C-alpha positions as a Markdown table, in Angstrom:
| # | Residue | x | y | z |
|---|---|---|---|---|
| 1 | Met | 101.3 | 94.1 | 86.8 |
| 2 | Asn | 101.8 | 96.0 | 83.6 |
| 3 | Thr | 104.2 | 98.9 | 83.9 |
| 4 | Val | 105.0 | 101.7 | 81.4 |
| 5 | Thr | 107.4 | 104.6 | 81.4 |
| 6 | Met | 106.0 | 108.1 | 82.0 |
| 7 | Asp | 106.6 | 109.1 | 78.3 |
| 8 | Leu | 103.8 | 106.7 | 77.3 |
| 9 | Leu | 101.0 | 108.4 | 79.4 |
| 10 | Arg | 98.3 | 110.4 | 77.5 |
| 11 | Arg | 97.0 | 113.8 | 78.5 |
| 12 | Gly | 94.9 | 113.6 | 81.6 |
| 13 | Glu | 95.9 | 110.0 | 82.4 |
| 14 | Gln | 96.8 | 109.1 | 86.0 |
| 15 | Ala | 99.2 | 106.4 | 87.1 |
| 16 | Ser | 101.0 | 105.4 | 90.3 |
| 17 | Val | 104.8 | 105.3 | 90.6 |
| 18 | Val | 106.2 | 101.8 | 90.8 |
| 19 | Arg | 109.9 | 102.7 | 90.8 |
| 20 | Val | 112.4 | 105.2 | 89.6 |
| 21 | Asp | 115.5 | 104.0 | 87.7 |
| 22 | Leu | 118.3 | 105.6 | 89.9 |
| 23 | Ala | 121.0 | 104.5 | 87.4 |
| 24 | Asn | 120.4 | 107.9 | 85.8 |
| 25 | Pro | 122.2 | 110.4 | 88.1 |
| 26 | Ser | 119.6 | 113.1 | 87.3 |
| 27 | Ala | 116.8 | 110.7 | 88.3 |
| 28 | Lys | 117.9 | 110.6 | 91.9 |
| 29 | Arg | 116.4 | 114.1 | 92.3 |
| 30 | Leu | 113.0 | 112.7 | 91.3 |
| 31 | Ala | 112.7 | 110.8 | 94.6 |
| 32 | Asp | 113.4 | 114.1 | 96.5 |
| 33 | Leu | 110.6 | 115.7 | 94.5 |
| 34 | Gly | 108.1 | 112.9 | 95.6 |
| 35 | Phe | 108.4 | 110.3 | 92.8 |
| 36 | Val | 108.3 | 107.4 | 95.3 |
| 37 | Pro | 106.4 | 104.1 | 95.0 |
| 38 | Gly | 102.6 | 104.7 | 95.4 |
| 39 | Ala | 102.7 | 108.4 | 94.5 |
| 40 | Ile | 100.0 | 109.4 | 91.9 |
| 41 | Val | 101.1 | 111.3 | 88.8 |
| 42 | Gln | 98.8 | 112.9 | 86.3 |
| 43 | Met | 100.0 | 113.8 | 82.8 |
| 44 | Leu | 99.0 | 117.4 | 82.1 |
| 45 | Arg | 100.9 | 117.9 | 78.8 |
| 46 | Pro | 102.8 | 115.1 | 77.1 |
| 47 | Gly | 105.9 | 115.9 | 75.1 |
| 48 | Arg | 109.5 | 117.0 | 75.6 |
| 49 | Pro | 109.4 | 118.3 | 78.1 |
| 50 | Cys | 106.2 | 117.0 | 79.6 |
| 51 | Ile | 104.3 | 118.6 | 82.4 |
| 52 | Val | 102.9 | 116.4 | 85.2 |
| 53 | Arg | 101.0 | 117.0 | 88.4 |
| 54 | Leu | 102.4 | 115.3 | 91.5 |
| 55 | Ser | 100.5 | 116.2 | 94.7 |
| 56 | Asn | 100.0 | 119.9 | 94.5 |
| 57 | Ser | 102.9 | 120.6 | 92.2 |
| 58 | Arg | 103.4 | 120.9 | 88.5 |
| 59 | Leu | 106.7 | 119.7 | 87.2 |
| 60 | Gly | 108.4 | 119.7 | 83.8 |
| 61 | Leu | 110.4 | 116.6 | 83.0 |
| 62 | Ser | 112.8 | 116.0 | 80.1 |
| 63 | Asp | 112.4 | 112.9 | 77.9 |
| 64 | Cys | 115.4 | 111.2 | 79.7 |
| 65 | Leu | 113.7 | 111.7 | 83.1 |
| 66 | Gln | 110.3 | 110.5 | 81.8 |
| 67 | Lys | 111.9 | 107.2 | 80.8 |
| 68 | Ser | 113.4 | 106.8 | 84.3 |
| 69 | Val | 110.0 | 106.6 | 86.0 |
| 70 | Met | 108.1 | 103.3 | 85.8 |
| 71 | Leu | 104.3 | 103.6 | 86.4 |
| 72 | Arg | 101.2 | 101.5 | 86.7 |
| 73 | Arg | 98.2 | 103.0 | 84.9 |
| 74 | Ala | 95.1 | 103.6 | 86.9 |
| 75 | Gly | 92.8 | 100.5 | 86.5 |
| 76 | Asp | 95.7 | 98.1 | 85.8 |
């Protein structure tokens, strides 16, 4: 299974969450927001911060948080 961090997704690309690196204290909040294994994320606007869709929510994430989320691209 090939995994990437969220900051490597392109606009419109979807991926499923594999894991969140909870070593980053700020990243612990991501699980509360729904970034759990199997959740589908879509990159709406790459950058710093990026904007992603998770379920019916749009969220802005800093570069540091983007690198805390490991994803599997759709089709991998």
